[in-house]
N, C-alpha and C positions, 0 to 999 in steps of 0.2 A: 234127638230132635227137640225134646223138651228143654234140654240144657241150651241148645242153640237159640231157641225162642227167648229163653230167659236172658241170655247174654245180649240178644238184640234189643230187648226192652230196656235193659240197663243202659246200654249205649245210647239209646234214644232219649232216655231220661237225663243222662248226663249232658247230651247235646242241648236239650231244652233248657236245662239249668245254665249251661255255659252261654247260650244265646241271650237269656234273660239278664245274666250278669253283665255281659258285654254291652247290652242296651243301657244299663245303668251307669256305665262308665264312658258315656259320650258327652261332649260339650253341650251346654244348654244355652238357649237364647233367653230373652226376658220372659216370654210367655211360658216357655218350657220350665223355667225356674219355678214359677208359681204352680204349675201343674205338678211338678215333682214334690214341692212342699206339701201340696194338698194330698198327694198320694201317700207320702211318708206319714203324714199326720193320720190318715185313715188307717194305715197299717199298725200304728203304734199309739193310738190316741189314749187308750186306757193307761198305759205306762206313763206317757208324757203328762197327762193331767194329774195322775195320782202323785207323781214326784213333785210337780209344780205347786199343787194345792197346799202342801204342808208349809213351806216358807211364806206363801202369800197370806195365809190366815194368821200365822205368827206375826207377820208384819202388820196386819190390820190391828191386832191386839196391842202391839207396841206403839203404833201410831196414835192410838187413843191417849196413851200416857204422855207421849211427846206433846200433843196438842194441849192437853190439860196443863202440862208443866209450863209451856210458853205462855198459855193464856193466863195462868196464875201470876207469872212474872210480870206480864203486861199490866194486869189490874192492881198489882200490889206495889210496884216499884216505879212505874212511869205514868203517873196520873197527875194531871193539872186541873185544879178547881177553876171553873169558869162560871160567869154569871150571865144570865139571860133576862132581859127586861121585857116584860109583856106590855101590851098596849094599855092596860088599866093601871099601870104604875107598879105592878107587882114584880119583884125580882126573885128569880130562882137560881140556885146554884147546882152545878152538875160536874161530875168528874170526866175529864177528857183524857183518854189513853193516848199519849203523844207518840208512843212507839209501837202501837198495836200492829200496824202494817209491817213494820220492820221485823218484829218478832215473829209474826206469822210467816213471813218469807224465810226467816232463818229456821223456823220449825219445819217447813216443807223441805228445805235443803237437807236438814238432818234426816228426815224420813227418806229422802232420795238416796242418801249414802247408806242408811240402814238397809234399805231394800237391796242395794247392789251387793252387800255382803251376805245378807240372808239368802238371796236367790242364787248365790254363786255355785253352791254344790248342786242344786237342782238343775241349773243351766248346764253345768258340765256333765251331769249324769244324762241329761236329755241328748246332748251332743253325742255322747258315747252310745246311747241307744240307737240313734240314727246311723252312726258309723257301723254298728253291729248289723243293722239291717242291710246296709250297702254290702257288707262283707258276707251276707248270707247266713248270719248267726241268729239264733233264737233270742228273743228279748228276755233279759234277766236283770231286773232292777238292782238286786243285791250285788251281782258281779259288776254292774256299771258303777255303783257307788264305791265298791272296793277299789276299782281301777282309778276312780277319781281321787279318792283319799290319798293315794300314793303320790299324787301331784298337787296336793293341797297347798304346800308352801309357795310354789310358783304361781298358782291361781290367786292366792291371797295377795301376793306382791303385785300382780297385774291389776287386780281389783283396786288396790290401794293407789297405785299410780293413776289409773283411770279416774277414780273418784277425786283425787287431788287436782288433777288437771281440769276437770269439769267444774268442781265445786268451789275451789279457792277464788278464781276470778269472779264467780257468781256472788260469793260473799262480799268481795270488795265492792262490787257494783251496788249491792244492797246497802252496805254501810255508807257508800257515797250518797245514796238517796235518802238516808235517814237524817233527821226525822222527816217523814213524808208529810207535806204540808196539808193543812186543813182547807177544804173548799166546799162550798155549798152547791149542791146540784139538786134542783127540785125540792128544796127544803131539807135534804138529807146531807149531813156532813160526811165527807169521804176523804181519804188520803189520795193525793194526786200529784204525781211528778211526771208530766207527760213527755217533755223533751229529753230529759236525762234518761229516763227509762227506755224511751224509743230508740235513741241513738246508740247508747251503750248496749241495750238489749239486742239490737240488730247486728252490731259487730260481734257480740258474744254468740248469737245464733249461727252466724256464718262460720266462725272459727270452731265452735264446739261441734257443729254438724260435720265439718271436715275431719275433725279428730275422731269422732264416733265412727265414721265410715272407715277411716284409715286403720283403726284398731279393732274393727268388728270381728276379725277372724282369730284374734289372739287366743281366746279360750279353746277354739277348735284345734289350733296348732298344738297347744299344750296337751290336749286330750289324745290326739291321734299320733303326733310325732314325738311328744315329750319335750325335753329340753328345759331351758330356764326362762324366767319371766321376760327380761328385757329383750333377748333375741326373738322371742315370740312376737313382741310388739313390732320389732323391726321387720320380721318376716311378713306380718300382717300388712304393714305399710307398703312393702314391696309388691305384695299381691294386689293391693288396691291401686298402686301406681301403674301396674301392668294392665289392669282392666278397669280403670276408674269409671269409664262410661257405663259399662254393664253394672258395676256395683252401685253407682249413683242412681241409675234408672230403677233397678230392682228395689233398693232401699227407699227411694222416694215414693214409689208406688205402694210399698208396704206401709210407709208412714201415712200416706193418704188413706189407705184402707183402714188403718187404726183410727184415724180421725172420723171416718164414716161410722165405724162401730161405736166410737165414743158418743157421737151425736145421737145414735140410736138409743144408747143407754140413757142419755140425758132425757130423751123423749119418754122412755119408759118410767123414769123416776118422776118426771113432771106429771105424767098421767096418773101414776099410782098415788103419789103423795098429795097431789091436789085433791084427789078423791078422799084421801085419808086425813085431810085438813092439816097436813104437816108441810106447810108451804115452804118452811125454811130449808127443806131438802129438795126443793123442786129443781134446782140447778146442779144437783150432785153429778160429779164426773166419776169415771171408773176408779180413781184413787191415786194411781201411780202416774206421775207426769209422763206424757208421751215424749216430751223433750224437756231437759232441765231449764230451758228458757221460760217455761211456764211459771217458774218461781217468780220471774220478774214481770211477766205480762198478765198476771191475774189481778183482778180487783181484790183489794185487801179483805173485803167481807167474804168473798168467795173462797178464800184460802181456808177458812174454818169449816167449810161445808164438804170438802172433798172426801168422798168415800163413806159418807154416813148413811148407808142404806144396805139392805140385804140384797138388793137387785144387782149391785155392781160387782161383788167379788167373783161370781162365775165368769164374767166377761174378762176380768183382770187375769184370772187363771188361764183362760183360753189364749189371750194375747201374749202372755209371758211364755207359755209352752210353744206357741207358733213361732215366736221370736227365736227360741232355741233351735227349732227346725231350720229356720232361715239361715242361722249361723252355720249349721252343719252342712246344709246343701250348698251354700255359696262357697264354703271352704273346699269341699270335695270337688265341686265344679272347677274351682281355680286350679286344683292339683291336676285334674284331667286335662285342662287346657294347656298345661305346660308340656304335656306329652309323656307317654310311657307309663301312665298311672293306671293300674288295673286292680281287679278284685284281689289278686294274689299279693300285690304290693300292699294294699290296705290290710289284708289279713296278717301279713308279716308284721306290720307296724302295731297292730292290735294284739299280737301274740296269739293269734288263733291257731288251734291245732289243725293240721291238714286232714285229720280223720273226722272232724266235726261235720255234722249234717248241714247241707245248704238248702234245705227244703223251702226256706222262706222265699227263695227266688221264684218258686213255682207260682206264688201269688202275685208276682210283679207283672206277669204277662209280657206284653211288648211295650209297656209304658215307658215313655222317655226315649223311644227309638228314633222318633222324628225330631231332629234338632235343626237349628239355624246357626 
């Protein structure tokens, strides 16, 4: 009798695990996608944030050097001496940095590329962590990193292609704008190229946004399915083409969410530094551009202030980690919507042992069962 009861309990536990796993492999609507991301983040937030924080803080340290380097180049090589006549007949001379705005934009573009490469391993490891959760496996950062390292050449190739497509047109636009003209606004000299920046920036924003969305799943494809770099970009494009409205809606809402968080960080910086009399940091933003077009659409003076506060980095880490979860969730949802994709399929692709525990599914409950 005791053996029968034990067998019955085991069967019931397996049934509960199977039901929870099945619920996780159902197609998601827009609202369900955000709920799934929130759930996954709650389940793995320690691992996600820990992996993400390392490259972010390395990037912050490197960004300081980049800004100092471009600032020194601006003040040493591109200075024009100008004269200013005062009302009492006095003449004063001052140095005008003719290419300060151009060099600040080039510096920010360099930081954008640097971040893309520094965050590559963390992004891939986070995607693997989410995939392991879907597969019912325990979180193991070391195993995730080892799995990612085996695919590093392909990941680097994708990152190089992605960076080149986004940054090279950006650099051409910046060079077309150079040197940005001097204009007086309320007695303050600023660099200003309104029409060229607006028109070219708008075209770049549309084209780059489409490219970002079309290639959004390439890292996830390499981590889960393996393969080579260029085919992964093509597969990502096909997935986007088959479900562009869902992708566009989810990523647009996520982008707006990041803007709201950014504005909140700006308010915190303004409140804190105004009280600390460090007004120069009042308009500090989280640091990493939410979109590369920000390199063009920023005031030149603002470019030198990005990320200069201790308040911003925690928010940057959170946004970067959450972005990795979005990549993984959208990818797995795209696989599910094709049909026939199950937990067993995912475990086979990840090389999971059939004898591994799947206890993680017990914490999932019925989350994600209701879909549209």
